[in-house]
Structure formats: structure tokens, C-alpha cells
VEXDREN-2710 file (C-alpha; in Angstrom, 1 decimal):
% VEXDREN-2710
k/r/px/py/pz
1/MET/18.0/-21.9/-10.6
2/ALA/15.8/-24.5/-9.7
3/ASP/14.8/-22.7/-6.4
4/GLU/14.4/-19.6/-8.5
5/GLN/12.0/-21.4/-10.9
6/ALA/9.7/-22.3/-7.9
7/SER/9.7/-18.7/-6.8
8/LEU/8.8/-17.3/-10.0
9/ARG/6.1/-14.3/-9.8
10/ILE/4.5/-12.4/-12.4
11/ARG/3.2/-8.8/-11.5
12/ARG/2.4/-5.7/-12.6
13/ALA/5.4/-3.2/-13.0
14/THR/5.8/-0.1/-10.9
15/ALA/8.1/2.8/-11.6
16/GLU/10.5/1.3/-8.9
17/ASP/10.9/-1.6/-11.4
18/ALA/12.7/0.7/-14.0
19/LEU/16.4/-0.2/-13.4
20/GLY/15.5/-3.9/-13.1
21/ILE/13.5/-3.7/-16.5
22/ALA/16.5/-1.8/-18.1
23/ARG/18.8/-4.5/-16.8
24/VAL/16.9/-7.2/-18.4
25/HIS/16.2/-5.2/-21.7
26/VAL/19.8/-4.5/-22.4
27/ARG/21.2/-7.9/-21.3
28/SER/18.7/-9.7/-23.5
29/TRP/19.4/-7.7/-26.5
30/ARG/22.9/-8.6/-26.1
31/GLU/22.3/-12.4/-25.5
32/SER/19.8/-12.4/-28.6
33/TYR/20.7/-10.0/-31.2
34/GLY/24.3/-10.6/-31.5
35/HIS/23.6/-11.7/-35.1
36/VAL/21.7/-8.9/-36.0
37/PHE/23.3/-5.8/-34.5
38/SER/26.8/-4.7/-34.4
39/ALA/28.8/-5.1/-31.2
40/PHE/29.3/-1.2/-31.3
41/LEU/25.6/-0.7/-30.9
42/LEU/25.2/-3.8/-28.5
43/ASP/28.1/-2.6/-26.3
44/GLY/26.7/1.0/-26.4
45/LEU/23.3/0.1/-24.8
46/ASN/23.2/2.0/-21.4
47/VAL/21.3/0.6/-18.5
48/GLN/21.0/3.9/-16.7
49/ALA/19.7/5.8/-19.9
50/ARG/17.2/2.9/-20.5
51/ALA/16.1/2.9/-16.9
52/GLU/15.1/6.5/-17.1
53/ARG/13.3/6.1/-20.2
54/TRP/11.5/3.1/-18.3
55/ARG/10.8/5.2/-15.4
56/ARG/9.0/7.8/-17.7
57/ILE/7.0/5.1/-19.5
58/LEU/5.9/3.4/-16.1
59/THR/5.2/6.9/-14.5
60/ALA/2.8/7.6/-17.6
61/GLY/0.9/4.4/-16.8
62/ALA/2.1/2.0/-19.4
63/GLU/0.8/-1.5/-18.9
64/VAL/4.1/-3.5/-18.1
65/TRP/4.5/-6.7/-16.4
66/VAL/7.7/-8.3/-14.8
67/ALA/8.7/-11.6/-14.2
68/GLU/10.5/-11.8/-10.9
69/VAL/12.3/-14.7/-8.8
70/ARG/13.3/-14.7/-5.3
71/ALA/16.6/-15.7/-4.5
72/ARG/18.9/-15.2/-1.2
73/THR/19.8/-11.9/-2.4
74/GLY/16.2/-10.9/-2.9
75/GLU/13.8/-10.5/-5.5
76/ARG/15.2/-10.1/-9.1
77/ILE/13.4/-9.1/-12.4
78/VAL/14.3/-12.0/-15.1
79/GLY/11.6/-10.9/-17.8
80/TRP/9.0/-8.3/-18.8
81/ALA/6.3/-7.7/-21.3
82/SER/4.4/-4.7/-22.5
83/ALA/1.3/-4.5/-24.5
84/GLY/-1.0/-1.5/-25.4
85/ALA/-3.2/0.0/-28.0
86/SER/-2.0/-0.4/-31.6
87/ARG/0.6/1.9/-32.5
88/ASP/0.2/1.3/-36.2
89/ALA/-2.5/3.3/-38.2
90/ASP/-3.0/0.0/-40.2
91/GLY/-2.9/-2.2/-37.1
92/PRO/-4.9/-5.6/-37.7
93/ALA/-6.0/-5.9/-33.9
94/PRO/-6.5/-3.3/-31.4
95/LEU/-4.0/-4.6/-29.0
96/GLU/0.0/-4.8/-29.8
97/LEU/2.5/-6.7/-28.0
98/ASN/5.2/-4.0/-27.6
99/GLY/8.0/-6.2/-26.3
100/ILE/8.6/-9.3/-24.3
101/TYR/12.1/-10.1/-22.9
102/VAL/13.4/-13.0/-20.8
103/LEU/17.0/-13.5/-19.5
104/ARG/18.4/-16.5/-21.4
105/ASP/19.0/-18.3/-18.5
106/HIS/15.3/-18.3/-17.8
107/TYR/14.3/-19.8/-21.0
108/GLY/12.1/-22.7/-20.7
109/THR/11.1/-21.9/-17.2
110/GLY/7.6/-20.6/-18.2
111/ALA/8.4/-17.1/-17.6
112/GLY/7.9/-15.7/-21.1
113/GLN/4.5/-17.8/-21.4
114/GLN/3.3/-16.2/-18.1
115/LEU/4.4/-12.9/-19.3
116/LEU/2.7/-13.3/-22.4
117/ASP/-0.5/-14.3/-20.9
118/ALA/-0.5/-11.4/-18.2
119/ALA/0.2/-9.0/-21.2
120/LEU/-2.3/-10.2/-23.5
121/GLY/-4.4/-12.9/-22.1
122/ASP/-6.4/-14.6/-25.0
123/ALA/-7.4/-11.2/-26.9
124/PRO/-6.8/-10.8/-30.5
125/ALA/-3.4/-9.1/-30.9
126/TYR/-0.6/-8.4/-33.1
127/LEU/3.3/-7.7/-32.7
128/TRP/6.5/-7.1/-34.7
129/VAL/9.3/-9.4/-34.7
130/LEU/12.7/-9.7/-36.0
131/ALA/12.8/-11.5/-39.2
132/ASP/15.8/-13.2/-38.2
133/ASN/14.6/-14.6/-34.8
134/PRO/13.3/-18.0/-35.4
135/ARG/13.1/-19.0/-31.6
136/ALA/10.7/-15.8/-30.7
137/GLN/8.7/-16.7/-33.9
138/ALA/8.2/-20.3/-32.8
139/PHE/7.1/-19.1/-29.4
140/TYR/4.6/-16.8/-30.9
141/ARG/3.5/-19.5/-33.5
142/ARG/2.7/-21.8/-30.3
143/ASN/0.6/-18.8/-28.9
144/GLY/-1.6/-18.7/-32.2
145/PHE/0.4/-15.8/-34.0
146/LEU/1.0/-16.2/-37.6
147/PRO/2.6/-13.9/-40.0
148/ASP/0.2/-11.7/-41.9
149/GLY/2.6/-11.1/-45.1
150/THR/3.3/-7.6/-43.5
151/SER/7.1/-6.6/-43.3
152/LYS/9.1/-3.6/-42.6
153/VAL/12.6/-2.2/-41.9
154/ASP/13.0/-0.4/-38.7
155/THR/16.0/1.3/-37.5
156/PHE/17.6/0.6/-34.1
157/GLY/20.7/2.8/-33.0
158/GLY/20.9/3.8/-36.5
159/GLU/21.2/0.1/-37.7
160/PRO/18.4/-1.3/-40.0
161/ALA/16.7/-4.6/-39.1
162/ASP/13.8/-6.4/-41.0
163/GLU/10.8/-7.1/-39.1
164/VAL/7.6/-9.3/-39.6
165/ARG/4.2/-8.9/-38.2
166/MET/2.4/-11.6/-36.6
167/VAL/-1.3/-11.8/-35.8
168/ARG/-3.6/-14.0/-33.9
169/GLY/-7.5/-13.9/-33.3
170/VAL/-8.2/-11.6/-36.4
171/PRO/-9.9/-13.2/-39.3
172/ARG/-7.4/-13.9/-42.1
173/GLU/-8.8/-11.4/-44.5
174/ASP/-8.8/-8.6/-41.8
175/ALA/-5.3/-9.3/-40.9
176/GLU/-4.0/-9.4/-44.4
177/GLY/-5.7/-5.8/-44.9
178/GLY/-8.6/-7.2/-47.1
179/GLU/-9.2/-10.2/-49.2
180/ARG/-6.9/-11.2/-51.7
END
């Protein structure tokens, strides 16, 4: 992995990256969310179906970044991040981090940090994160995001999951929806 770390590259994704992004998406869900979602849901994630969805998303012009490493077998995507305009009517910032995933064997390599920087820069932004994901929440806190007290239950594959909203770069009273 040391050689791969040295060759880490962050770049804007293209439609040709759809399969690599889908592989990371599915594998990272299986690596990270076994304590939240059932084995049935995680085992049922389909790389090919997700690749088709990613191909449509990328072709439509979504802003997605990939982390890739160069290995003896060629370049391989090991993470991705996506950001865009707020999807929430009451979004506390105009920019939302839609997703960021890095394969477990690349934790601590700087891939996640570089992806976050590429996707958001230092702009005010917000994101939703699983309430039961302390590792991700710690990463976001290191990058200036704080919970704003807003939470929701979202459904993934028919299974509920609690999420909390984290915000950075927005005055506290704005992030909380007004002064309290």
C-alpha cells in the first residue's frame, strides 16, 4: 500500500469512472454499515446496477471527485466525493456534501481529506451523516463541521437509519434555523 499512497491522485470523475465509483460505494457500505443495516440489505447491493446509476449521474454533469491510486495492475479508484447545491428546502448553506466514501484499507492515507477539499474547498457547507457513525463525525468535526441539532430518519433499501446534520461556515443562529 505504501507505493499506492505515493501515487494517490484526486481528479474530477467522468462517466467512464462509474464502475469504479460503484465498486467503492458498495464495498464501503459493506465495510462501514454492518452495525446499522441488515446483512440482507448489504449483500443485496448490486455493483452493476449502481454503476448504471452513477453513469447517469455523471453524464448529467454532477460534480464528483475520485481518489485513485496507481498500482502494478493500473489505476484503481479507492474513494469518491460528491457535492452540489443544497437538496433540502431548509438547507443551512447553499452547498451540500452529498457523499464521501473511501475504502477501509485507505483510511489514514489522506484520500478522504483530499476528496473533501476537492469537493468543498473551504466553502460554507452542510452534510447528513449516520447518527451511529462516530468515525465519520470525528472526521467532519476536524474539518469544522458541527451538529446543528437537526436530525431525521431516512430509509435505505427499506430500512430506517437515523441521520444528523452537520454544518460549517454558517453563523450558529443561521445553522439552527433562527435564534433560540
